[in-house]
PDB file with one MODEL, atoms N, CA, C and O in Angstrom:
MODEL        1
ATOM      1  N   ASP A   1      76.621   9.226  -0.069  1.00  0.00           N
ATOM      2  CA  ASP A   1      76.262   8.017  -0.806  1.00  0.00           C
ATOM      3  C   ASP A   1      76.469   6.762   0.045  1.00  0.00           C
ATOM      4  O   ASP A   1      75.621   5.870   0.075  1.00  0.00           O
ATOM      5  N   ALA A   2      77.610   6.711   0.734  1.00  0.00           N
ATOM      6  CA  ALA A   2      77.906   5.542   1.570  1.00  0.00           C
ATOM      7  C   ALA A   2      76.879   5.394   2.689  1.00  0.00           C
ATOM      8  O   ALA A   2      76.465   4.283   3.022  1.00  0.00           O
ATOM      9  N   MET A   3      76.473   6.526   3.266  1.00  0.00           N
ATOM     10  CA  MET A   3      75.476   6.491   4.339  1.00  0.00           C
ATOM     11  C   MET A   3      74.147   5.970   3.793  1.00  0.00           C
ATOM     12  O   MET A   3      73.492   5.151   4.437  1.00  0.00           O
ATOM     13  N   GLY A   4      73.750   6.434   2.627  1.00  0.00           N
ATOM     14  CA  GLY A   4      72.513   5.974   2.005  1.00  0.00           C
ATOM     15  C   GLY A   4      72.550   4.486   1.705  1.00  0.00           C
ATOM     16  O   GLY A   4      71.558   3.786   1.906  1.00  0.00           O
ATOM     17  N   GLU A   5      73.680   4.002   1.229  1.00  0.00           N
ATOM     18  CA  GLU A   5      73.832   2.570   0.948  1.00  0.00           C
ATOM     19  C   GLU A   5      73.754   1.747   2.232  1.00  0.00           C
ATOM     20  O   GLU A   5      73.160   0.669   2.249  1.00  0.00           O
ATOM     21  N   ALA A   6      74.353   2.258   3.300  1.00  0.00           N
ATOM     22  CA  ALA A   6      74.319   1.541   4.585  1.00  0.00           C
ATOM     23  C   ALA A   6      72.896   1.447   5.106  1.00  0.00           C
ATOM     24  O   ALA A   6      72.473   0.382   5.555  1.00  0.00           O
ATOM     25  N   PHE A   7      72.145   2.553   5.055  1.00  0.00           N
ATOM     26  CA  PHE A   7      70.755   2.528   5.502  1.00  0.00           C
ATOM     27  C   PHE A   7      69.904   1.616   4.624  1.00  0.00           C
ATOM     28  O   PHE A   7      69.023   0.923   5.133  1.00  0.00           O
ATOM     29  N   ALA A   8      70.147   1.605   3.335  1.00  0.00           N
ATOM     30  CA  ALA A   8      69.399   0.732   2.426  1.00  0.00           C
ATOM     31  C   ALA A   8      69.682  -0.736   2.737  1.00  0.00           C
ATOM     32  O   ALA A   8      68.771  -1.563   2.692  1.00  0.00           O
ATOM     33  N   ALA A   9      70.923  -1.063   3.049  1.00  0.00           N
ATOM     34  CA  ALA A   9      71.279  -2.442   3.374  1.00  0.00           C
ATOM     35  C   ALA A   9      70.591  -2.892   4.660  1.00  0.00           C
ATOM     36  O   ALA A   9      70.061  -4.001   4.729  1.00  0.00           O
ATOM     37  N   VAL A  10      70.599  -2.034   5.677  1.00  0.00           N
ATOM     38  CA  VAL A  10      69.936  -2.373   6.944  1.00  0.00           C
ATOM     39  C   VAL A  10      68.439  -2.512   6.722  1.00  0.00           C
ATOM     40  O   VAL A  10      67.818  -3.429   7.259  1.00  0.00           O
ATOM     41  N   HIS A  11      67.855  -1.619   5.942  1.00  0.00           N
ATOM     42  CA  HIS A  11      66.419  -1.670   5.676  1.00  0.00           C
ATOM     43  C   HIS A  11      66.048  -2.967   4.962  1.00  0.00           C
ATOM     44  O   HIS A  11      65.049  -3.595   5.314  1.00  0.00           O
ATOM     45  N   SER A  12      66.827  -3.378   3.972  1.00  0.00           N
ATOM     46  CA  SER A  12      66.497  -4.612   3.250  1.00  0.00           C
ATOM     47  C   SER A  12      66.687  -5.830   4.140  1.00  0.00           C
ATOM     48  O   SER A  12      65.960  -6.814   4.003  1.00  0.00           O
ATOM     49  N   GLU A  13      67.666  -5.778   5.060  1.00  0.00           N
ATOM     50  CA  GLU A  13      67.856  -6.880   6.011  1.00  0.00           C
ATOM     51  C   GLU A  13      66.663  -7.013   6.937  1.00  0.00           C
ATOM     52  O   GLU A  13      66.191  -8.123   7.181  1.00  0.00           O
ATOM     53  N   THR A  14      66.168  -5.899   7.458  1.00  0.00           N
ATOM     54  CA  THR A  14      65.070  -5.962   8.401  1.00  0.00           C
ATOM     55  C   THR A  14      63.759  -6.314   7.721  1.00  0.00           C
ATOM     56  O   THR A  14      62.841  -6.801   8.382  1.00  0.00           O
ATOM     57  N   GLU A  15      63.646  -6.084   6.427  1.00  0.00           N
ATOM     58  CA  GLU A  15      62.435  -6.481   5.712  1.00  0.00           C
ATOM     59  C   GLU A  15      62.342  -7.994   5.581  1.00  0.00           C
ATOM     60  O   GLU A  15      61.247  -8.528   5.405  1.00  0.00           O
ATOM     61  N   SER A  16      63.461  -8.693   5.663  1.00  0.00           N
ATOM     62  CA  SER A  16      63.437 -10.138   5.521  1.00  0.00           C
ATOM     63  C   SER A  16      63.382 -10.851   6.867  1.00  0.00           C
ATOM     64  O   SER A  16      63.540 -12.070   6.931  1.00  0.00           O
ATOM     65  N   VAL A  17      63.159 -10.098   7.942  1.00  0.00           N
ATOM     66  CA  VAL A  17      63.066 -10.669   9.291  1.00  0.00           C
ATOM     67  C   VAL A  17      61.753 -10.217   9.917  1.00  0.00           C
ATOM     68  O   VAL A  17      61.417  -9.033   9.889  1.00  0.00           O
ATOM     69  N   ILE A  18      61.017 -11.165  10.482  1.00  0.00           N
ATOM     70  CA  ILE A  18      59.824 -10.813  11.253  1.00  0.00           C
ATOM     71  C   ILE A  18      60.119 -11.146  12.711  1.00  0.00           C
ATOM     72  O   ILE A  18      60.561 -12.248  13.036  1.00  0.00           O
ATOM     73  N   SER A  19      59.871 -10.193  13.564  1.00  0.00           N
ATOM     74  CA  SER A  19      60.139 -10.343  14.981  1.00  0.00           C
ATOM     75  C   SER A  19      58.813 -10.560  15.711  1.00  0.00           C
ATOM     76  O   SER A  19      57.904  -9.734  15.633  1.00  0.00           O
ATOM     77  N   ILE A  20      58.721 -11.684  16.420  1.00  0.00           N
ATOM     78  CA  ILE A  20      57.496 -12.059  17.123  1.00  0.00           C
ATOM     79  C   ILE A  20      57.791 -12.144  18.610  1.00  0.00           C
ATOM     80  O   ILE A  20      58.805 -12.711  19.018  1.00  0.00           O
ATOM     81  N   THR A  21      56.908 -11.583  19.414  1.00  0.00           N
ATOM     82  CA  THR A  21      57.015 -11.717  20.856  1.00  0.00           C
ATOM     83  C   THR A  21      55.803 -12.496  21.367  1.00  0.00           C
ATOM     84  O   THR A  21      54.675 -12.274  20.927  1.00  0.00           O
ATOM     85  N   ALA A  22      56.055 -13.401  22.295  1.00  0.00           N
ATOM     86  CA  ALA A  22      54.980 -14.227  22.851  1.00  0.00           C
ATOM     87  C   ALA A  22      55.364 -14.661  24.261  1.00  0.00           C
ATOM     88  O   ALA A  22      56.543 -14.847  24.558  1.00  0.00           O
ATOM     89  N   PRO A  23      54.370 -14.821  25.124  1.00  0.00           N
ATOM     90  CA  PRO A  23      54.678 -15.340  26.465  1.00  0.00           C
ATOM     91  C   PRO A  23      55.163 -16.788  26.378  1.00  0.00           C
ATOM     92  O   PRO A  23      54.868 -17.507  25.423  1.00  0.00           O
ATOM     93  N   ARG A  24      55.897 -17.183  27.378  1.00  0.00           N
ATOM     94  CA  ARG A  24      56.549 -18.496  27.393  1.00  0.00           C
ATOM     95  C   ARG A  24      55.580 -19.655  27.116  1.00  0.00           C
ATOM     96  O   ARG A  24      55.882 -20.517  26.290  1.00  0.00           O
ATOM     97  N   THR A  25      54.438 -19.691  27.782  1.00  0.00           N
ATOM     98  CA  THR A  25      53.522 -20.825  27.603  1.00  0.00           C
ATOM     99  C   THR A  25      52.932 -20.858  26.193  1.00  0.00           C
ATOM    100  O   THR A  25      52.808 -21.933  25.606  1.00  0.00           O
ATOM    101  N   LEU A  26      52.573 -19.715  25.649  1.00  0.00           N
ATOM    102  CA  LEU A  26      52.026 -19.676  24.296  1.00  0.00           C
ATOM    103  C   LEU A  26      53.091 -20.058  23.271  1.00  0.00           C
ATOM    104  O   LEU A  26      52.814 -20.791  22.321  1.00  0.00           O
ATOM    105  N   ALA A  27      54.303 -19.560  23.467  1.00  0.00           N
ATOM    106  CA  ALA A  27      55.394 -19.858  22.543  1.00  0.00           C
ATOM    107  C   ALA A  27      55.742 -21.345  22.532  1.00  0.00           C
ATOM    108  O   ALA A  27      55.964 -21.922  21.467  1.00  0.00           O
ATOM    109  N   THR A  28      55.790 -21.964  23.706  1.00  0.00           N
ATOM    110  CA  THR A  28      56.196 -23.368  23.767  1.00  0.00           C
ATOM    111  C   THR A  28      55.049 -24.325  23.453  1.00  0.00           C
ATOM    112  O   THR A  28      55.272 -25.362  22.829  1.00  0.00           O
ATOM    113  N   ASN A  29      53.835 -24.000  23.870  1.00  0.00           N
ATOM    114  CA  ASN A  29      52.714 -24.924  23.685  1.00  0.00           C
ATOM    115  C   ASN A  29      52.022 -24.794  22.329  1.00  0.00           C
ATOM    116  O   ASN A  29      51.414 -25.757  21.863  1.00  0.00           O
ATOM    117  N   TRP A  30      52.098 -23.646  21.694  1.00  0.00           N
ATOM    118  CA  TRP A  30      51.356 -23.457  20.450  1.00  0.00           C
ATOM    119  C   TRP A  30      52.244 -22.997  19.296  1.00  0.00           C
ATOM    120  O   TRP A  30      52.223 -23.599  18.223  1.00  0.00           O
ATOM    121  N   LEU A  31      53.014 -21.949  19.504  1.00  0.00           N
ATOM    122  CA  LEU A  31      53.750 -21.330  18.413  1.00  0.00           C
ATOM    123  C   LEU A  31      54.915 -22.177  17.903  1.00  0.00           C
ATOM    124  O   LEU A  31      55.120 -22.278  16.693  1.00  0.00           O
ATOM    125  N   ALA A  32      55.666 -22.777  18.798  1.00  0.00           N
ATOM    126  CA  ALA A  32      56.867 -23.530  18.400  1.00  0.00           C
ATOM    127  C   ALA A  32      56.561 -24.624  17.389  1.00  0.00           C
ATOM    128  O   ALA A  32      57.335 -24.835  16.455  1.00  0.00           O
ATOM    129  N   SER A  33      55.454 -25.315  17.559  1.00  0.00           N
ATOM    130  CA  SER A  33      55.122 -26.408  16.645  1.00  0.00           C
ATOM    131  C   SER A  33      54.689 -25.907  15.266  1.00  0.00           C
ATOM    132  O   SER A  33      54.637 -26.688  14.315  1.00  0.00           O
ATOM    133  N   ARG A  34      54.383 -24.634  15.148  1.00  0.00           N
ATOM    134  CA  ARG A  34      53.919 -24.067  13.875  1.00  0.00           C
ATOM    135  C   ARG A  34      55.008 -23.299  13.123  1.00  0.00           C
ATOM    136  O   ARG A  34      54.858 -23.036  11.930  1.00  0.00           O
ATOM    137  N   LEU A  35      56.085 -22.941  13.791  1.00  0.00           N
ATOM    138  CA  LEU A  35      57.120 -22.156  13.139  1.00  0.00           C
ATOM    139  C   LEU A  35      57.831 -22.900  12.014  1.00  0.00           C
ATOM    140  O   LEU A  35      58.215 -22.287  11.018  1.00  0.00           O
ATOM    141  N   GLY A  36      58.010 -24.189  12.156  1.00  0.00           N
ATOM    142  CA  GLY A  36      58.688 -24.973  11.122  1.00  0.00           C
ATOM    143  C   GLY A  36      57.961 -24.924   9.791  1.00  0.00           C
ATOM    144  O   GLY A  36      58.577 -24.694   8.750  1.00  0.00           O
ATOM    145  N   SER A  37      56.657 -25.140   9.820  1.00  0.00           N
ATOM    146  CA  SER A  37      55.890 -25.110   8.570  1.00  0.00           C
ATOM    147  C   SER A  37      55.826 -23.694   8.012  1.00  0.00           C
ATOM    148  O   SER A  37      55.791 -23.513   6.795  1.00  0.00           O
ATOM    149  N   PHE A  38      55.810 -22.687   8.883  1.00  0.00           N
ATOM    150  CA  PHE A  38      55.839 -21.306   8.413  1.00  0.00           C
ATOM    151  C   PHE A  38      57.146 -21.023   7.686  1.00  0.00           C
ATOM    152  O   PHE A  38      57.145 -20.410   6.618  1.00  0.00           O
ATOM    153  N   GLN A  39      58.258 -21.467   8.260  1.00  0.00           N
ATOM    154  CA  GLN A  39      59.564 -21.255   7.629  1.00  0.00           C
ATOM    155  C   GLN A  39      59.671 -21.974   6.293  1.00  0.00           C
ATOM    156  O   GLN A  39      60.281 -21.456   5.358  1.00  0.00           O
ATOM    157  N   LEU A  40      59.083 -23.166   6.194  1.00  0.00           N
ATOM    158  CA  LEU A  40      59.085 -23.878   4.916  1.00  0.00           C
ATOM    159  C   LEU A  40      58.260 -23.143   3.870  1.00  0.00           C
ATOM    160  O   LEU A  40      58.623 -23.120   2.694  1.00  0.00           O
ATOM    161  N   ALA A  41      57.157 -22.546   4.290  1.00  0.00           N
ATOM    162  CA  ALA A  41      56.305 -21.806   3.366  1.00  0.00           C
ATOM    163  C   ALA A  41      56.919 -20.465   2.975  1.00  0.00           C
ATOM    164  O   ALA A  41      56.660 -19.969   1.878  1.00  0.00           O
ATOM    165  N   ARG A  42      57.729 -19.872   3.853  1.00  0.00           N
ATOM    166  CA  ARG A  42      58.340 -18.554   3.609  1.00  0.00           C
ATOM    167  C   ARG A  42      59.839 -18.611   3.864  1.00  0.00           C
ATOM    168  O   ARG A  42      60.316 -17.989   4.813  1.00  0.00           O
ATOM    169  N   PRO A  43      60.600 -19.342   3.045  1.00  0.00           N
ATOM    170  CA  PRO A  43      62.041 -19.470   3.287  1.00  0.00           C
ATOM    171  C   PRO A  43      62.802 -18.150   3.159  1.00  0.00           C
ATOM    172  O   PRO A  43      63.927 -18.037   3.645  1.00  0.00           O
ATOM    173  N   ASP A  44      62.204 -17.160   2.515  1.00  0.00           N
ATOM    174  CA  ASP A  44      62.838 -15.857   2.349  1.00  0.00           C
ATOM    175  C   ASP A  44      62.686 -14.962   3.577  1.00  0.00           C
ATOM    176  O   ASP A  44      63.262 -13.875   3.631  1.00  0.00           O
ATOM    177  N   LEU A  45      61.920 -15.412   4.552  1.00  0.00           N
ATOM    178  CA  LEU A  45      61.616 -14.607   5.730  1.00  0.00           C
ATOM    179  C   LEU A  45      62.132 -15.308   6.982  1.00  0.00           C
ATOM    180  O   LEU A  45      61.690 -16.409   7.308  1.00  0.00           O
ATOM    181  N   ALA A  46      63.056 -14.676   7.675  1.00  0.00           N
ATOM    182  CA  ALA A  46      63.583 -15.238   8.920  1.00  0.00           C
ATOM    183  C   ALA A  46      62.695 -14.797  10.082  1.00  0.00           C
ATOM    184  O   ALA A  46      62.147 -13.695  10.073  1.00  0.00           O
ATOM    185  N   VAL A  47      62.561 -15.655  11.064  1.00  0.00           N
ATOM    186  CA  VAL A  47      61.747 -15.357  12.242  1.00  0.00           C
ATOM    187  C   VAL A  47      62.662 -15.150  13.438  1.00  0.00           C
ATOM    188  O   VAL A  47      63.518 -15.983  13.735  1.00  0.00           O
ATOM    189  N   ARG A  48      62.471 -14.042  14.110  1.00  0.00           N
ATOM    190  CA  ARG A  48      63.160 -13.773  15.366  1.00  0.00           C
ATOM    191  C   ARG A  48      62.096 -13.837  16.450  1.00  0.00           C
ATOM    192  O   ARG A  48      61.146 -13.055  16.435  1.00  0.00           O
ATOM    193  N   LEU A  49      62.246 -14.760  17.386  1.00  0.00           N
ATOM    194  CA  LEU A  49      61.236 -14.981  18.418  1.00  0.00           C
ATOM    195  C   LEU A  49      61.744 -14.495  19.764  1.00  0.00           C
ATOM    196  O   LEU A  49      62.806 -14.910  20.228  1.00  0.00           O
ATOM    197  N   HIS A  50      60.978 -13.617  20.381  1.00  0.00           N
ATOM    198  CA  HIS A  50      61.269 -13.155  21.736  1.00  0.00           C
ATOM    199  C   HIS A  50      60.247 -13.813  22.656  1.00  0.00           C
ATOM    200  O   HIS A  50      59.047 -13.567  22.544  1.00  0.00           O
ATOM    201  N   VAL A  51      60.732 -14.645  23.558  1.00  0.00           N
ATOM    202  CA  VAL A  51      59.858 -15.348  24.487  1.00  0.00           C
ATOM    203  C   VAL A  51      60.010 -14.714  25.860  1.00  0.00           C
ATOM    204  O   VAL A  51      61.101 -14.671  26.427  1.00  0.00           O
ATOM    205  N   GLY A  52      58.898 -14.226  26.378  1.00  0.00           N
ATOM    206  CA  GLY A  52      58.917 -13.606  27.697  1.00  0.00           C
ATOM    207  C   GLY A  52      57.535 -13.085  28.033  1.00  0.00           C
ATOM    208  O   GLY A  52      56.711 -12.848  27.150  1.00  0.00           O
ATOM    209  N   ASP A  53      57.299 -12.913  29.303  1.00  0.00           N
ATOM    210  CA  ASP A  53      55.986 -12.476  29.752  1.00  0.00           C
ATOM    211  C   ASP A  53      55.838 -10.956  29.827  1.00  0.00           C
ATOM    212  O   ASP A  53      54.735 -10.448  30.025  1.00  0.00           O
ATOM    213  N   GLU A  54      56.951 -10.229  29.669  1.00  0.00           N
ATOM    214  CA  GLU A  54      56.854  -8.773  29.721  1.00  0.00           C
ATOM    215  C   GLU A  54      56.263  -8.237  28.406  1.00  0.00           C
ATOM    216  O   GLU A  54      56.436  -8.829  27.341  1.00  0.00           O
ATOM    217  N   MET A  55      55.575  -7.121  28.515  1.00  0.00           N
ATOM    218  CA  MET A  55      54.967  -6.493  27.340  1.00  0.00           C
ATOM    219  C   MET A  55      56.047  -5.773  26.541  1.00  0.00           C
ATOM    220  O   MET A  55      56.913  -5.106  27.108  1.00  0.00           O
ATOM    221  N   ILE A  56      55.987  -5.913  25.230  1.00  0.00           N
ATOM    222  CA  ILE A  56      56.929  -5.278  24.315  1.00  0.00           C
ATOM    223  C   ILE A  56      56.197  -4.143  23.598  1.00  0.00           C
ATOM    224  O   ILE A  56      55.029  -4.288  23.237  1.00  0.00           O
ATOM    225  N   ASP A  57      56.871  -3.030  23.393  1.00  0.00           N
ATOM    226  CA  ASP A  57      56.279  -1.874  22.720  1.00  0.00           C
ATOM    227  C   ASP A  57      56.379  -2.056  21.207  1.00  0.00           C
ATOM    228  O   ASP A  57      57.438  -1.841  20.616  1.00  0.00           O
ATOM    229  N   LEU A  58      55.270  -2.453  20.588  1.00  0.00           N
ATOM    230  CA  LEU A  58      55.258  -2.661  19.142  1.00  0.00           C
ATOM    231  C   LEU A  58      55.422  -1.346  18.385  1.00  0.00           C
ATOM    232  O   LEU A  58      56.041  -1.319  17.321  1.00  0.00           O
ATOM    233  N   LEU A  59      54.880  -0.271  18.913  1.00  0.00           N
ATOM    234  CA  LEU A  59      54.996   1.020  18.238  1.00  0.00           C
ATOM    235  C   LEU A  59      56.438   1.522  18.211  1.00  0.00           C
ATOM    236  O   LEU A  59      56.816   2.269  17.309  1.00  0.00           O
ATOM    237  N   ALA A  60      57.234   1.123  19.179  1.00  0.00           N
ATOM    238  CA  ALA A  60      58.643   1.523  19.229  1.00  0.00           C
ATOM    239  C   ALA A  60      59.499   0.631  18.345  1.00  0.00           C
ATOM    240  O   ALA A  60      60.700   0.864  18.211  1.00  0.00           O
ATOM    241  N   GLY A  61      58.896  -0.391  17.736  1.00  0.00           N
ATOM    242  CA  GLY A  61      59.640  -1.258  16.841  1.00  0.00           C
ATOM    243  C   GLY A  61      60.388  -2.382  17.524  1.00  0.00           C
ATOM    244  O   GLY A  61      61.278  -2.989  16.928  1.00  0.00           O
ATOM    245  N   GLU A  62      60.036  -2.669  18.777  1.00  0.00           N
ATOM    246  CA  GLU A  62      60.716  -3.741  19.492  1.00  0.00           C
ATOM    247  C   GLU A  62      60.354  -5.111  18.948  1.00  0.00           C
ATOM    248  O   GLU A  62      61.104  -6.070  19.132  1.00  0.00           O
ATOM    249  N   ALA A  63      59.213  -5.214  18.281  1.00  0.00           N
ATOM    250  CA  ALA A  63      58.766  -6.448  17.625  1.00  0.00           C
ATOM    251  C   ALA A  63      57.761  -6.065  16.563  1.00  0.00           C
ATOM    252  O   ALA A  63      57.159  -4.993  16.621  1.00  0.00           O
ATOM    253  N   ASP A  64      57.579  -6.947  15.588  1.00  0.00           N
ATOM    254  CA  ASP A  64      56.597  -6.707  14.531  1.00  0.00           C
ATOM    255  C   ASP A  64      55.219  -7.216  14.926  1.00  0.00           C
ATOM    256  O   ASP A  64      54.199  -6.620  14.579  1.00  0.00           O
ATOM    257  N   VAL A  65      55.201  -8.339  15.664  1.00  0.00           N
ATOM    258  CA  VAL A  65      53.956  -8.990  16.038  1.00  0.00           C
ATOM    259  C   VAL A  65      54.020  -9.387  17.504  1.00  0.00           C
ATOM    260  O   VAL A  65      55.039  -9.900  17.968  1.00  0.00           O
ATOM    261  N   GLY A  66      52.944  -9.153  18.229  1.00  0.00           N
ATOM    262  CA  GLY A  66      52.867  -9.581  19.612  1.00  0.00           C
ATOM    263  C   GLY A  66      51.693 -10.536  19.781  1.00  0.00           C
ATOM    264  O   GLY A  66      50.557 -10.192  19.456  1.00  0.00           O
ATOM    265  N   LEU A  67      51.962 -11.723  20.284  1.00  0.00           N
ATOM    266  CA  LEU A  67      50.920 -12.706  20.544  1.00  0.00           C
ATOM    267  C   LEU A  67      50.675 -12.781  22.041  1.00  0.00           C
ATOM    268  O   LEU A  67      51.618 -12.921  22.820  1.00  0.00           O
ATOM    269  N   ARG A  68      49.445 -12.692  22.438  1.00  0.00           N
ATOM    270  CA  ARG A  68      49.081 -12.789  23.837  1.00  0.00           C
ATOM    271  C   ARG A  68      47.816 -13.624  23.938  1.00  0.00           C
ATOM    272  O   ARG A  68      46.920 -13.484  23.105  1.00  0.00           O
ATOM    273  N   GLY A  69      47.726 -14.487  24.938  1.00  0.00           N
ATOM    274  CA  GLY A  69      46.555 -15.318  25.168  1.00  0.00           C
ATOM    275  C   GLY A  69      45.507 -14.554  25.967  1.00  0.00           C
ATOM    276  O   GLY A  69      45.813 -13.587  26.665  1.00  0.00           O
ATOM    277  N   ALA A  70      44.281 -15.003  25.850  1.00  0.00           N
ATOM    278  CA  ALA A  70      43.208 -14.343  26.603  1.00  0.00           C
ATOM    279  C   ALA A  70      42.802 -15.173  27.797  1.00  0.00           C
ATOM    280  O   ALA A  70      41.912 -14.778  28.550  1.00  0.00           O
TER     281      ALA A  70
ENDMDL
END
């Protein structure tokens, strides 16, 4: 029972967090100015931002959303 409760707590915590990965230039020039209004519109959802140019494996769960410029 305790194990099930622990997994349920972690699952509910991760449902309230969205993890976004973006390269440095996209994150600073475009995304950063939009995160504030997103947070105001969705106060129940926390944003975790990973800024870096390396590719993140979305299928492995390293991030929920990956933004890349063309």
